SERO-4910 file (N, C-alpha, C, O; in steps of 0.05 Angstrom, whole numbers):
BEGIN
 pado doro    nc1    nc2    nc3   cac1   cac2   cac3    cc1    cc2    cc3    oc1    oc2    oc3
  Met    A     18    -23      0     -1      0      1     18     25      1     35     28     19
  Ala    A     15     42    -20     31     66    -22     20     87     -6     -4     88     -3
  Thr    A     35    105      5     27    127     22     42    153     13     64    152      3
  Ser    A     29    175     18     43    201     12     54    212     36     63    235     36
  Lys    A     54    198     59     63    208     86     95    210     86    109    192     75
  Arg    A    104    231     98    134    233    101    142    215    125    126    210    143
  Val    A    166    206    122    178    190    143    200    206    156    215    219    143
  Phe    A    201    206    183    222    221    198    227    208    224    210    193    233
  Thr    A    249    213    235    254    200    262    247    219    284    252    243    281
  Leu    A    235    209    305    226    224    327    239    211    353    235    188    359
  Arg    A    254    228    367    264    218    392    246    228    416    240    252    418
  Leu    A    241    210    432    222    217    455    236    208    480    251    189    480
  Glu    A    231    222    504    239    213    528    223    186    534    200    183    524
  Glu    A    235    168    548    224    141    553    196    143    565    177    129    558
  Asn    A    195    161    585    170    166    599    147    175    580    124    165    583
  Asn    A    152    193    562    133    202    544    124    181    525    101    177    519
  Phe    A    145    167    515    138    144    496    120    123    509    101    114    496
  Glu    A    125    116    534    108     97    548     80    105    552     61     90    549
  Lys    A     77    133    558     50    144    562     36    144    535     13    137    534
  Ile    A     49    153    513     35    152    488     28    125    480      6    120    468
  Lys    A     45    105    486     40     78    479     15     68    494     -1     53    483
  Phe    A     12     77    520    -11     68    536    -37     82    523    -57     69    520
  Ile    A    -35    106    516    -59    119    505    -66    108    477    -89    105    471
  Ala    A    -46    101    461    -51     88    435    -63     61    439    -82     55    424
  Asp    A    -54     45    457    -67     19    462    -96     22    470   -113      6    462
  Lys    A   -101     43    487   -130     46    496   -147     55    474   -171     50    474
  Asn    A   -135     70    453   -151     80    431   -150     61    407   -161     67    386
  Lys    A   -137     37    411   -134     16    390   -120     29    364   -128     24    341
  Arg    A   -100     45    370    -82     57    348    -54     49    352    -46     41    374
  Ser    A    -39     50    330    -10     47    332      0     72    346    -14     92    348
  Ile    A     26     69    355     38     93    367     41    116    347     36    139    353
  Ala    A     49    109    321     51    128    301     25    142    294     24    167    290
  Met    A      3    128    293    -24    139    289    -33    156    311    -46    176    306
  Gln    A    -25    148    337    -33    164    360    -18    191    359    -30    211    365
  Ile    A      7    191    352     22    215    351     11    233    329      9    257    332
  Glu    A      4    220    305     -7    237    284    -33    250    292    -38    273    286
  Tyr    A    -50    235    306    -76    244    316    -70    269    334    -82    290    331
  Leu    A    -52    266    353    -46    287    373    -37    312    358    -45    335    364
  Ile    A    -20    308    338    -10    331    322    -31    345    307    -32    370    306
  Glu    A    -50    329    296    -73    340    281    -91    356    299   -100    377    292
  Lys    A    -96    346    324   -112    360    342   -100    386    351   -114    405    355
  His    A    -74    385    355    -60    410    364    -61    432    342    -65    455    347
  Ile    A    -57    423    317    -58    442    294    -86    454    293    -89    478    289
  Glu    A   -107    437    296   -135    447    296   -138    469    317   -149    490    311
  Glu    A   -129    462    343   -133    482    364   -118    507    359   -129    529    363
  Tyr    A    -93    505    349    -76    528    341    -90    547    323    -92    571    327
  Glu    A   -101    533    301   -114    550    278   -139    562    289   -147    584    279
  Lys    A   -152    551    309   -178    563    319   -171    589    332   -186    608    330
  Thr    A   -148    589    346   -142    615    361   -123    634    344   -124    659    348
  Lys    A   -107    623    327    -87    640    313    -95    643    283    -83    661    270
  Gly    A   -112    630    272   -119    630    244   -107    608    228    -88    595    237
  Val    A   -116    604    205   -107    582    187    -79    586    179    -72    608    171
  Ile    A    -64    566    180    -35    567    173    -35    562    141    -44    541    131
  Gln    A    -24    581    127    -22    580     99      3    564     91     25    569    101
  Ile    A      1    544     74     23    529     64     27    534     35      9    530     19
  Asn    A     51    542     28     57    545     -1     66    519    -13     86    507     -5
  Asp    A     51    511    -33     60    485    -48     80    490    -69     89    472    -83
***
């Protein structure tokens, strides 16, 4: 299955990794999908207060 998602390395403190893993398990998500979900939610909240982020393609 092809994807257009970018791949990058993320270094986390062990404690944060374990907590995200715990939350991901509870939500039946992979760790990567949980992190992506959290980032998307943060962007939504940011844009609600600061305005839409314009991305130049």
